[in-house]
N, C-alpha and C positions, 0 to 999 in steps of 0.2 A: 767413466764414473761407475762405481758399484755401490749399491745400498745393501747393508746387512743389518738385520735386527740386533739390537744391542744385547751383548752378553758381557759378563764380568771381564773376560779376557781382552775386550776392546779398550778398557778404560786406561791402562798405562799408555797405549798408543794415542788415545784421545788427549790425554794430558800433554803429551809431547806435540801432537799435531796442532792443537789449539794454542799452544805456546804459553801454557800456565807455568809459573804464576805471573810472568811479565804481562800477559795479555788479559788480565782480569777485566779490563775496560770493555771487552767484547760482550760481557754479560751484564753490563750496568743496567740495561733496560728490562732485564728479565726478573720478574717478581719472584722473590724467594731464593734466588740463586746466591749461594754463599761466596765470599771471597776465598778462592781456592789457592792453597799454598802447597798441597801435597796430593799425590795420587790417591791416598786413602780418603782425603776430604772429598775429592771428586767422586770416588766410588761410593762413599757413604751417602752422598746427596742423591746421585742418580739412582742407585739401587733402592734406597729408602723411598724416593719419590715414586718409583714404579710400584713398589710394594703397597704404598698408601693410596694409589690411584688406579683402581682395577681396570678402568676403560682406557688407560694410557698405553700407547705403543711408541717406542723410540727406535729410530733407525740411525745407524752410523754411516756417514758419507766417506767412502774410500776412493782415493785417486792417487795419481803420482804428483807429488808436490813440485816436481821439476817440469811437468807438462800438464798445464791446465787449459790448454787451448783446444782447437778442433781435434777430433780423434786421430790417432796415429795408427799404423798397421797393427793388427792384433799381436799382443805379446811384446811389443816394443817398450811400452811403459806400463809396468805392473801397478795395479791399484793397491798399494801397500800402506799408504799414509792415511790415517784417520783425521779428516780435516773438517768434520762438522757433524751436527746432530739435527734430526728433524723428528719432532714428536707430534702426535695427534691423538684426539679422543673421539671415539665413535659413539653415536647415540642412535642405535637402530630404530627405536620407537619413533623418534621424530625425523629420522632419515637425514640427520645433520652431522657433519664432521667439524670439529673445532681444532684448528691448529694449536699446538702447545708451544714448547720451546723450539725455536729454529736458530741454530748457532752455526756460523761459518767462521773458519779461520780467516784472518785478514787476507791471505793470498787467494782464498776461494771467492771472495767478494769481487764482483764485476768481472768474473771469468766465464769462459765458455762452460767449464765444468760445473760452476755454480748454477747456471741456468739449466743445464742438462739434468742435474740432480733434482731440481724442482719439477721439471717436466716428467721425469721418471716417476716421482712420487704422485703427481697429479694423475697419471695413467693408472697407477696402483689404486688410488683412492676412488676414482670415478668408474673404473672399468673391471676391477678384479674382486670386488667385495661381493659377499652373498646377498647383501641388501643394496638396492638401487638408491644410493644417497642422492639427495636433491640439492643440498647446500653445503658449501665449504666456506668457513669464515675464520677470521683472525682479528686480533686487536694489536695495535702498534702504538707505542708511546708517541703522543702528539709531538713531543720535542724531537723525536727521531725522524727528521724529514728525509734522510737518506733511505731508511727502511720503507717509508711511504712511497717514495718515487720508485724504488725497486719493485715493490709489490704491484703497483699500478702498471708498471712496464710489463709485467707478466700476464696482465689481463684481469686483475681483480678490480672491483668497483667499490669506490668509497660510499658508505651508507650514512655515516654520521659519526658523532663523537660522544663517548661516555665521559661525562664530566666528573672529576674527582673519583675516578674508577678504582684507584688503589694507591698504595704507598710504596715508593721506591726503596731500594736497599739503603739509600741515604736518609730515609725518613721524610722525604718530601712527597707532596701530593702528585699523583700522576693522572693526566687525562689520556684517554685511549681512543684512537681512531679505529673505526670498524670497517673492514673491507671484506667483500665476499665474492664467490664465484658460484653460479648456479649450474645445474645439470644441463639446461638448454644452452648455456653459454659455452660450455666446455668444448663441443665439437669445433666451433669456429676458433677458439683459443688454441686448441690442439693443433689445428692445421697451421696456424700462424707460427707457433713455436717450432713445429716440424720444419717449416720453411726456413726459419732463422738458423736452426741447427744443422742444415745441410752443409756438407763439405764445400759445395759450390758457392756458398755464401761467404767464403773466406778466401783471401788471397794467399799467395805463397808464404807470406810473413805471418799468417794467422790473424790478419786484421779483417773485421767484418766488412762486407761490401754494402749490405743494407742493414740498418738497425731495425729493431723490432718496431719502433715508431714508424719508420718508413714503410715497412711491410704491412703494418696495420692500416696506414692511410691508403695504400694500394688495394688492400683487401676491402676496406669500406667503400671505395669508389666502385669496385667491381660489383658490390651488392646493390648499388643504387639503380 
């Protein structure tokens, strides 16, 4: 998995990698995201959104669509397919980071590469900034239970629900779950994710030996 800061040249590859226009359903829960039919529509939205949101940064997730499992030897599977986006907003004054749009192509969901991408970004946000950020948080549509389970699997903690938080692209009211990760929680979460990502945690067929849930339970027992 490779993460690259979004530039206009990425957008045609994103359009193809995310499977637009057939896969418009993958952005149903993202407030303000248009129904994308052309590369130009995707470009106009993303570049316009960046222009209008000065503290927003967007990264493109690049991998090999034919190999999203545990890492292969260097150079065997080139990271040429743009399969996702991760956006965030920095607030240095409050030392808080807010996740913005996070979009995965269907193939990237529930994959090794998808977890690896989030781990790389967490390292970037907690460990490479000029400001020591103390809180990372996000909101997730309460109706999107799959997203909530995935986020908690990675180590985020549910804090509560914003009632009638926004309006969806269909004109319906949205409630949003709030989940966070704090700076003091990151070292334990980092160790857990590193353990799961080890090649030794996968068999010859690329199937995990221990899930993150199992590793977390073992980790918690060792701390007692």
